[in-house]
N, CA, C and O atoms as a printed pandas DataFrame, in Angstrom:
     atom_number atom_name residue_name chain_id  residue_number  x_coord  y_coord  z_coord
0              1         N          UNK        A               1   25.182  -19.527   23.848
1              2        CA          UNK        A               1   23.966  -18.770   24.090
2              3         C          UNK        A               1   24.229  -17.678   25.124
3              4         O          UNK        A               1   24.977  -17.867   26.084
4              5         N          UNK        A               2   23.615  -16.575   24.905
5              6        CA          UNK        A               2   23.730  -15.509   25.893
6              7         C          UNK        A               2   22.694  -15.719   26.989
7              8         O          UNK        A               2   21.790  -16.545   26.864
8              9         N          UNK        A               3   22.842  -14.973   28.036
9             10        CA          UNK        A               3   21.904  -15.080   29.157
10            11         C          UNK        A               3   20.496  -14.722   28.694
11            12         O          UNK        A               3   19.517  -15.337   29.118
12            13         N          UNK        A               4   20.407  -13.736   27.831
13            14        CA          UNK        A               4   19.097  -13.297   27.347
14            15         C          UNK        A               4   18.403  -14.399   26.539
15            16         O          UNK        A               4   17.215  -14.651   26.740
16            17         N          UNK        A               5   19.131  -15.060   25.627
17            18        CA          UNK        A               5   18.522  -16.128   24.831
18            19         C          UNK        A               5   18.228  -17.353   25.681
19            20         O          UNK        A               5   17.222  -18.030   25.463
20            21         N          UNK        A               6   19.097  -17.650   26.652
21            22        CA          UNK        A               6   18.828  -18.778   27.553
22            23         C          UNK        A               6   17.563  -18.529   28.362
23            24         O          UNK        A               6   16.755  -19.434   28.570
24            25         N          UNK        A               7   17.406  -17.303   28.811
25            26        CA          UNK        A               7   16.214  -16.952   29.599
26            27         C          UNK        A               7   14.954  -17.078   28.738
27            28         O          UNK        A               7   13.942  -17.612   29.190
28            29         N          UNK        A               8   15.019  -16.587   27.503
29            30        CA          UNK        A               8   13.866  -16.670   26.608
30            31         C          UNK        A               8   13.511  -18.132   26.324
31            32         O          UNK        A               8   12.333  -18.486   26.289
32            33         N          UNK        A               9   14.527  -18.984   26.121
33            34        CA          UNK        A               9   14.272  -20.410   25.885
34            35         C          UNK        A               9   13.638  -21.056   27.112
35            36         O          UNK        A               9   12.728  -21.875   26.980
36            37         N          UNK        A              10   14.111  -20.696   28.303
37            38        CA          UNK        A              10   13.553  -21.257   29.531
38            39         C          UNK        A              10   12.092  -20.839   29.703
39            40         O          UNK        A              10   11.259  -21.644   30.118
40            41         N          UNK        A              11   11.789  -19.600   29.390
41            42        CA          UNK        A              11   10.407  -19.119   29.496
42            43         C          UNK        A              11    9.499  -19.899   28.546
43            44         O          UNK        A              11    8.385  -20.272   28.914
44            45         N          UNK        A              12    9.976  -20.145   27.321
45            46        CA          UNK        A              12    9.180  -20.923   26.366
46            47         C          UNK        A              12    8.904  -22.326   26.890
47            48         O          UNK        A              12    7.782  -22.823   26.789
48            49         N          UNK        A              13    9.938  -22.969   27.455
49            50        CA          UNK        A              13    9.754  -24.330   27.980
50            51         C          UNK        A              13    8.778  -24.340   29.140
51            52         O          UNK        A              13    7.965  -25.258   29.252
52            53         N          UNK        A              14    8.842  -23.336   30.006
53            54        CA          UNK        A              14    7.918  -23.262   31.145
54            55         C          UNK        A              14    6.487  -23.084   30.638
55            56         O          UNK        A              14    5.565  -23.727   31.140
56            57         N          UNK        A              15    6.302  -22.221   29.653
57            58        CA          UNK        A              15    4.966  -22.010   29.104
58            59         C          UNK        A              15    4.442  -23.287   28.452
59            60         O          UNK        A              15    3.257  -23.602   28.564
60            61         N          UNK        A              16    5.329  -24.028   27.767
61            62        CA          UNK        A              16    4.920  -25.287   27.153
62            63         C          UNK        A              16    4.497  -26.283   28.237
63            64         O          UNK        A              16    3.506  -26.994   28.077
64            65         N          UNK        A              17    5.239  -26.330   29.318
65            66        CA          UNK        A              17    4.926  -27.264   30.408
66            67         C          UNK        A              17    3.610  -26.884   31.077
67            68         O          UNK        A              17    2.807  -27.756   31.407
68            69         N          UNK        A              18    3.384  -25.572   31.280
69            70        CA          UNK        A              18    2.139  -25.118   31.900
70            71         C          UNK        A              18    0.921  -25.506   31.064
71            72         O          UNK        A              18   -0.137  -25.831   31.604
72            73         N          UNK        A              19    1.081  -25.468   29.753
73            74        CA          UNK        A              19   -0.035  -25.780   28.853
74            75         C          UNK        A              19   -0.026  -27.232   28.399
75            76         O          UNK        A              19   -0.875  -27.641   27.607
76            77         N          UNK        A              20    0.936  -28.020   28.898
77            78        CA          UNK        A              20    1.062  -29.427   28.543
78            79         C          UNK        A              20    1.201  -29.606   27.032
79            80         O          UNK        A              20    0.516  -30.432   26.429
80            81         N          UNK        A              21    2.098  -28.820   26.428
81            82        CA          UNK        A              21    2.354  -28.889   24.986
82            83         C          UNK        A              21    3.690  -29.563   24.726
83            84         O          UNK        A              21    4.624  -29.463   25.522
84            85         N          UNK        A              22    3.761  -30.250   23.599
85            86        CA          UNK        A              22    5.024  -30.851   23.180
86            87         C          UNK        A              22    5.511  -30.150   21.919
87            88         O          UNK        A              22    4.753  -29.445   21.254
88            89         N          UNK        A              23    6.774  -30.351   21.601
89            90        CA          UNK        A              23    7.334  -29.767   20.372
90            91         C          UNK        A              23    6.596  -30.294   19.147
91            92         O          UNK        A              23    6.362  -29.543   18.200
92            93         N          UNK        A              24    6.225  -31.572   19.150
93            94        CA          UNK        A              24    5.503  -32.142   18.018
94            95         C          UNK        A              24    4.146  -31.465   17.822
95            96         O          UNK        A              24    3.725  -31.228   16.690
96            97         N          UNK        A              25    3.469  -31.157   18.916
97            98        CA          UNK        A              25    2.175  -30.466   18.804
98            99         C          UNK        A              25    2.353  -29.053   18.245
99           100         O          UNK        A              25    1.565  -28.599   17.416
100          101         N          UNK        A              26    3.386  -28.376   18.707
101          102        CA          UNK        A              26    3.656  -27.032   18.185
102          103         C          UNK        A              26    4.031  -27.081   16.710
103          104         O          UNK        A              26    3.596  -26.239   15.924
104          105         N          UNK        A              27    4.834  -28.061   16.339
105          106        CA          UNK        A              27    5.241  -28.219   14.949
106          107         C          UNK        A              27    4.016  -28.515   14.076
107          108         O          UNK        A              27    3.878  -27.957   12.987
108          109         N          UNK        A              28    3.129  -29.396   14.556
109          110        CA          UNK        A              28    1.922  -29.743   13.811
110          111         C          UNK        A              28    0.990  -28.548   13.669
111          112         O          UNK        A              28    0.257  -28.444   12.686
112          113         N          UNK        A              29    1.015  -27.655   14.639
113          114        CA          UNK        A              29    0.179  -26.455   14.580
114          115         C          UNK        A              29    0.770  -25.383   13.675
115          116         O          UNK        A              29    0.139  -24.353   13.438
116          117         N          UNK        A              30    1.981  -25.618   13.169
117          118        CA          UNK        A              30    2.602  -24.653   12.254
118          119         C          UNK        A              30    3.377  -23.557   12.929
119          120         O          UNK        A              30    3.687  -22.546   12.298
120          121         N          UNK        A              31    3.704  -23.724   14.203
121          122        CA          UNK        A              31    4.416  -22.676   14.934
122          123         C          UNK        A              31    5.808  -22.414   14.382
123          124         O          UNK        A              31    6.350  -21.326   14.579
124          125         N          UNK        A              32    6.395  -23.378   13.699
125          126        CA          UNK        A              32    7.763  -23.217   13.208
126          127         C          UNK        A              32    7.815  -23.019   11.700
127          128         O          UNK        A              32    8.898  -22.949   11.119
128          129         N          UNK        A              33    6.653  -22.929   11.064
129          130        CA          UNK        A              33    6.619  -22.686    9.621
130          131         C          UNK        A              33    7.086  -21.265    9.341
131          132         O          UNK        A              33    6.868  -20.368   10.155
132          133         N          UNK        A              34    7.724  -21.056    8.200
133          134        CA          UNK        A              34    8.120  -19.684    7.872
134          135         C          UNK        A              34    6.869  -18.846    7.621
135          136         O          UNK        A              34    5.840  -19.372    7.196
136          137         N          UNK        A              35    6.958  -17.566    7.880
137          138        CA          UNK        A              35    5.779  -16.715    7.662
138          139         C          UNK        A              35    5.459  -16.639    6.165
139          140         O          UNK        A              35    6.357  -16.768    5.333
140          141         N          UNK        A              36    4.209  -16.433    5.826
141          142        CA          UNK        A              36    3.864  -16.325    4.409
142          143         C          UNK        A              36    4.464  -15.052    3.826
143          144         O          UNK        A              36    4.709  -14.090    4.554
144          145         N          UNK        A              37    4.700  -15.041    2.520
145          146        CA          UNK        A              37    5.252  -13.823    1.925
146          147         C          UNK        A              37    4.227  -12.695    2.009
147          148         O          UNK        A              37    3.022  -12.946    2.014
148          149         N          UNK        A              38    4.697  -11.477    2.073
149          150        CA          UNK        A              38    3.756  -10.357    2.154
150          151         C          UNK        A              38    2.979  -10.243    0.840
151          152         O          UNK        A              38    3.488  -10.624   -0.214
152          153         N          UNK        A              39    1.774   -9.732    0.896
153          154        CA          UNK        A              39    1.005   -9.574   -0.338
154          155         C          UNK        A              39    1.651   -8.520   -1.225
155          156         O          UNK        A              39    2.327   -7.622   -0.723
156          157         N          UNK        A              40    1.455   -8.616   -2.522
157          158        CA          UNK        A              40    2.040   -7.604   -3.406
158          159         C          UNK        A              40    1.400   -6.244   -3.129
159          160         O          UNK        A              40    0.239   -6.174   -2.726
160          161         N          UNK        A              41    2.142   -5.183   -3.341
161          162        CA          UNK        A              41    1.577   -3.857   -3.081
162          163         C          UNK        A              41    0.443   -3.559   -4.058
163          164         O          UNK        A              41    0.451   -4.016   -5.201
164          165         N          UNK        A              42   -0.515   -2.798   -3.594
165          166        CA          UNK        A              42   -1.624   -2.407   -4.450
166          167         C          UNK        A              42   -1.127   -1.385   -5.471
167          168         O          UNK        A              42   -0.266   -0.563   -5.159
168          169         N          UNK        A              43   -1.665   -1.436   -6.682
169          170        CA          UNK        A              43   -1.238   -0.443   -7.668
170          171         C          UNK        A              43   -1.720    0.943   -7.267
171          172         O          UNK        A              43   -2.758    1.098   -6.623
172          173         N          UNK        A              44   -0.964    1.922   -7.652
173          174        CA          UNK        A              44   -1.342    3.302   -7.350
174          175         C          UNK        A              44   -2.589    3.651   -8.155
175          176         O          UNK        A              44   -2.716    3.245   -9.310
176          177         N          UNK        A              45   -3.497    4.391   -7.560
177          178        CA          UNK        A              45   -4.697    4.760   -8.311
178          179         C          UNK        A              45   -4.339    5.650   -9.490
179          180         O          UNK        A              45   -3.455    6.502   -9.401
180          181         N          UNK        A              46   -5.033    5.439  -10.579
181          182        CA          UNK        A              46   -4.797    6.248  -11.777
182          183         C          UNK        A              46   -5.280    7.667  -11.507
183          184         O          UNK        A              46   -6.303    7.864  -10.852
184          185         N          UNK        A              47   -4.551    8.645  -12.007
185          186        CA          UNK        A              47   -5.002   10.027  -11.807
186          187         C          UNK        A              47   -6.334   10.246  -12.528
187          188         O          UNK        A              47   -6.563    9.723  -13.619
188          189         N          UNK        A              48   -7.181   11.011  -11.907
189          190        CA          UNK        A              48   -8.471   11.323  -12.498
190          191         C          UNK        A              48   -8.296   12.535  -13.391
191          192         O          UNK        A              48   -7.986   13.629  -12.918
192          193         N          UNK        A              49   -8.496   12.335  -14.681
193          194        CA          UNK        A              49   -8.370   13.430  -15.640
194          195         C          UNK        A              49   -9.712   14.128  -15.737
195          196         O          UNK        A              49  -10.739   13.498  -15.989
196          197         N          UNK        A              50   -9.692   15.426  -15.536
197          198        CA          UNK        A              50  -10.933   16.189  -15.597
198          199         C          UNK        A              50  -11.039   17.009  -16.872
199          200         O          UNK        A              50  -12.134   17.192  -17.405
200          201         N          UNK        A              51   -9.926   17.498  -17.356
201          202        CA          UNK        A              51   -9.928   18.353  -18.544
202          203         C          UNK        A              51   -8.893   17.831  -19.528
203          204         O          UNK        A              51   -7.798   17.432  -19.133
204          205         N          UNK        A              52   -9.246   17.835  -20.817
205          206        CA          UNK        A              52   -8.317   17.362  -21.851
206          207         C          UNK        A              52   -8.567   18.144  -23.131
207          208         O          UNK        A              52   -9.709   18.458  -23.469
208          209         N          UNK        A              53   -7.476   18.456  -23.847
209          210        CA          UNK        A              53   -7.621   19.132  -25.130
210          211         C          UNK        A              53   -7.434   18.133  -26.271
211          212         O          UNK        A              53   -7.180   16.953  -26.028
212          213         N          UNK        A              54   -7.556   18.597  -27.495
213          214        CA          UNK        A              54   -7.466   17.722  -28.670
214          215         C          UNK        A              54   -6.068   17.135  -28.837
215          216         O          UNK        A              54   -5.920   16.082  -29.456
216          217         N          UNK        A              55   -5.052   17.782  -28.306
217          218        CA          UNK        A              55   -3.680   17.287  -28.411
218          219         C          UNK        A              55   -3.379   16.226  -27.351
219          220         O          UNK        A              55   -2.286   15.659  -27.343
220          221         N          UNK        A              56   -4.336   15.951  -26.456
221          222        CA          UNK        A              56   -4.135   14.936  -25.431
222          223         C          UNK        A              56   -3.577   15.463  -24.127
223          224         O          UNK        A              56   -3.369   14.693  -23.189
224          225         N          UNK        A              57   -3.332   16.755  -24.048
225          226        CA          UNK        A              57   -2.858   17.333  -22.797
226          227         C          UNK        A              57   -4.013   17.326  -21.799
227          228         O          UNK        A              57   -5.162   17.555  -22.175
228          229         N          UNK        A              58   -3.712   17.068  -20.547
229          230        CA          UNK        A              58   -4.786   16.965  -19.564
230          231         C          UNK        A              58   -4.413   17.690  -18.276
231          232         O          UNK        A              58   -3.258   18.037  -18.032
232          233         N          UNK        A              59   -5.437   17.900  -17.475
233          234        CA          UNK        A              59   -5.268   18.553  -16.179
234          235         C          UNK        A              59   -6.255   17.921  -15.211
235          236         O          UNK        A              59   -7.425   17.743  -15.549
236          237         N          UNK        A              60   -5.795   17.578  -14.006
237          238        CA          UNK        A              60   -6.641   16.923  -13.013
238          239         C          UNK        A              60   -7.026   17.846  -11.858
239          240         O          UNK        A              60   -7.408   17.378  -10.786
240          241         N          UNK        A              61   -6.929   19.114  -12.072
241          242        CA          UNK        A              61   -7.245   20.162  -11.094
242          243         C          UNK        A              61   -6.268   20.196   -9.929
243          244         O          UNK        A              61   -6.540   20.836   -8.914
244          245         N          UNK        A              62   -5.140   19.522  -10.061
245          246        CA          UNK        A              62   -4.101   19.572   -9.039
246          247         C          UNK        A              62   -3.093   20.640   -9.466
247          248         O          UNK        A              62   -2.574   20.601  -10.582
248          249         N          UNK        A              63   -2.826   21.566   -8.597
249          250        CA          UNK        A              63   -1.883   22.627   -8.930
250          251         C          UNK        A              63   -2.543   23.708   -9.768
251          252         O          UNK        A              63   -3.766   23.761   -9.901
252          253         N          UNK        A              64   -1.716   24.554  -10.319
253          254        CA          UNK        A              64   -2.225   25.663  -11.115
254          255         C          UNK        A              64   -2.767   25.172  -12.456
255          256         O          UNK        A              64   -2.402   24.102  -12.942
256          257         N          UNK        A              65   -3.644   25.981  -13.035
257          258        CA          UNK        A              65   -4.186   25.669  -14.352
258          259         C          UNK        A              65   -3.037   25.688  -15.359
259          260         O          UNK        A              65   -2.249   26.634  -15.365
260          261         N          UNK        A              66   -2.923   24.666  -16.210
261          262        CA          UNK        A              66   -1.811   24.629  -17.158
262          263         C          UNK        A              66   -1.942   25.713  -18.225
263          264         O          UNK        A              66   -3.025   26.246  -18.468
264          265         N          UNK        A              67   -0.821   26.019  -18.847
265          266        CA          UNK        A              67   -0.786   27.090  -19.846
266          267         C          UNK        A              67   -1.767   26.855  -20.983
267          268         O          UNK        A              67   -2.449   27.784  -21.417
268          269         N          UNK        A              68   -1.846   25.605  -21.475
269          270        CA          UNK        A              68   -2.727   25.354  -22.624
270          271         C          UNK        A              68   -4.176   25.673  -22.291
271          272         O          UNK        A              68   -4.904   26.171  -23.150
272          273         N          UNK        A              69   -4.609   25.402  -21.076
273          274        CA          UNK        A              69   -5.985   25.685  -20.678
274          275         C          UNK        A              69   -6.158   27.166  -20.361
275          276         O          UNK        A              69   -7.188   27.753  -20.691
276          277         N          UNK        A              70   -5.183   27.761  -19.737
277          278        CA          UNK        A              70   -5.258   29.193  -19.429
278          279         C          UNK        A              70   -5.342   30.014  -20.711
279          280         O          UNK        A              70   -6.120   30.964  -20.793
280          281         N          UNK        A              71   -4.529   29.642  -21.724
281          282        CA          UNK        A              71   -4.566   30.370  -23.001
282          283         C          UNK        A              71   -5.931   30.225  -23.670
283          284         O          UNK        A              71   -6.454   31.190  -24.228
284          285         N          UNK        A              72   -6.503   29.034  -23.618
285          286        CA          UNK        A              72   -7.815   28.820  -24.240
286          287         C          UNK        A              72   -8.892   29.628  -23.533
287          288         O          UNK        A              72   -9.750   30.219  -24.188
288          289         N          UNK        A              73   -8.858   29.662  -22.198
289          290        CA          UNK        A              73   -9.833   30.431  -21.435
290          291         C          UNK        A              73   -9.658   31.924  -21.702
291          292         O          UNK        A              73  -10.643   32.646  -21.858
292          293         N          UNK        A              74   -8.414   32.386  -21.756
293          294        CA          UNK        A              74   -8.155   33.799  -22.038
294          295         C          UNK        A              74   -8.599   34.176  -23.449
295          296         O          UNK        A              74   -8.920   35.335  -23.711
296          297         N          UNK        A              75   -8.619   33.205  -24.354
297          298        CA          UNK        A              75   -9.057   33.459  -25.726
298          299         C          UNK        A              75  -10.575   33.419  -25.855
299          300         O          UNK        A              75  -11.113   33.684  -26.930
300          301         N          UNK        A              76  -11.278   33.084  -24.755
301          302        CA          UNK        A              76  -12.729   33.111  -24.771
302          303         C          UNK        A              76  -13.402   31.744  -24.691
303          304         O          UNK        A              76  -14.629   31.672  -24.617
304          305         N          UNK        A              77  -12.642   30.677  -24.704
305          306        CA          UNK        A              77  -13.222   29.337  -24.607
306          307         C          UNK        A              77  -13.600   29.054  -23.159
307          308         O          UNK        A              77  -12.882   29.469  -22.249
308          309         N          UNK        A              78  -14.705   28.360  -22.925
309          310        CA          UNK        A              78  -15.097   28.038  -21.547
310          311         C          UNK        A              78  -14.312   26.820  -21.073
311          312         O          UNK        A              78  -13.939   25.952  -21.862
312          313         N          UNK        A              79  -14.073   26.778  -19.771
313          314        CA          UNK        A              79  -13.357   25.654  -19.187
314          315         C          UNK        A              79  -14.173   24.377  -19.377
315          316         O          UNK        A              79  -13.601   23.306  -19.581
316          317         N          UNK        A              80  -15.504   24.475  -19.312
317          318        CA          UNK        A              80  -16.367   23.304  -19.447
318          319         C          UNK        A              80  -16.212   22.621  -20.800
319          320         O          UNK        A              80  -16.500   21.431  -20.927
320          321         N          UNK        A              81  -15.764   23.354  -21.808
321          322        CA          UNK        A              81  -15.555   22.772  -23.131
322          323         C          UNK        A              81  -14.545   21.629  -23.076
323          324         O          UNK        A              81  -14.660   20.674  -23.844
324          325         N          UNK        A              82  -13.568   21.706  -22.191
325          326        CA          UNK        A              82  -12.503   20.707  -22.087
326          327         C          UNK        A              82  -12.815   19.624  -21.050
327          328         O          UNK        A              82  -12.009   18.716  -20.848
328          329         N          UNK        A              83  -13.974   19.710  -20.394
329          330        CA          UNK        A              83  -14.335   18.769  -19.335
330          331         C          UNK        A              83  -14.554   17.375  -19.921
331          332         O          UNK        A              83  -15.287   17.207  -20.895
332          333         N          UNK        A              84  -13.896   16.359  -19.302
333          334        CA          UNK        A              84  -14.091   14.976  -19.735
334          335         C          UNK        A              84  -14.627   14.117  -18.593
335          336         O          UNK        A              84  -14.979   12.959  -18.816
336          337         N          UNK        A              85  -14.694   14.639  -17.416
337          338        CA          UNK        A              85  -15.303   13.924  -16.301
338          339         C          UNK        A              85  -14.414   13.097  -15.492
339          340         O          UNK        A              85  -14.860   12.465  -14.534
């Protein structure tokens, strides 16, 4: 044992003595049980699709307007026509 680990062990024993605790009491309280596994990560939220054409192409208003929607708007179609909510 190094001096650092010996010191840490001595501090633990002193704290146990101050609180009148035994190893059996600590063990019964679960102090030596392994930690529970971390919860699984939450799934990433699905992108919100706001506009979609008949071919299934979509745009969520992130970034520039895609070519398929820009061409339709330039041809006279309203953007609201492709709105899916």
